[in-house]
Phi, psi and omega in degrees: 000327179300317179299317180296308184293318179296315179298318180298311183296314183297312184288323178300317179286317182294332183284337182293120182083002180288160182298330178288329176290320176296324175296319178300317179296317180296316179295321178297319179291323183287318185263329181066019180231097187292322186299311179297329179290316178299315180294323176295317177296316180300311182295315180296318181292317178302313181294311184295313184284333174295317177296319180293315179295321178295317177301313179298315181294319180293319178297319180295319179293322182284323185249031183296097180204162177301324180298316179295320179295323175296322178296321177297312178302315179296325180294324176295321178294320176297322177297325177300315179293318181296325181296332181287346180270118182294142176273153175232143176228118181273139182299328179289345175281347183289147179292148176281130185283085178257337190245016180092165186296315184295306184294320178299315179295315180304307183293314182299313181295317180300314182288317182292330180287342180297120180078002179288159183298330178287330175289317178297320177297322179295320176298314180296319178294321176298320178291320181294311188264339183050041180228084188302314183294313181295318180292316179298315178298316181293314181291325177293316177300318177300318177298318181291321178300321181279324189269327182298312176299326179295325179295319183277325186256340173049232186297330179299320179296315181294332178289328186265341183265130178279097185297328179296319179292321178297317178298322178296317179295315179297317179297321179296321177296314178299316180298315181298317179294318179299315179295320179299315179297317179296316180295320179294318179295322179287349179088012180280339178239143178246000000 
């Protein structure tokens, strides 16, 4: 359960103001059909994050050593710093709607999520917990928690939410997990 709840909280906070959330708002405005967009985000996130969590878990199993655990802790701390940098999404980067709302969203989200901070966090969470299903479920739930309201409320939500404060909370969570992993690896916590 820890893997599920931690993954959900981290990704839900990290996703606020992220380029994929901005893409969700843009797609909602472009298509005006929320359900296919929500389903496209869900399918793309499940596929992308399952692969990322599996990669993290396999790497952890293969490289199970204190050095690897220190690298995981350091990656969470690096994610804390990366979270503080606001994402930008240019409208000209958005996919052209030729294939309908669902397929356009599915492909766009899958591709835009590649190398994104939430995907990197999913790899780190997969390595930390070695629980692919729980991490995938948690990170996907976090993505949906952040993106579904954005689809319905769009720009109004972004006007009312202080993204700088959200980024600070998300960065603090990444930092706390990174320090915890480092302290646990060093033997300071039992």
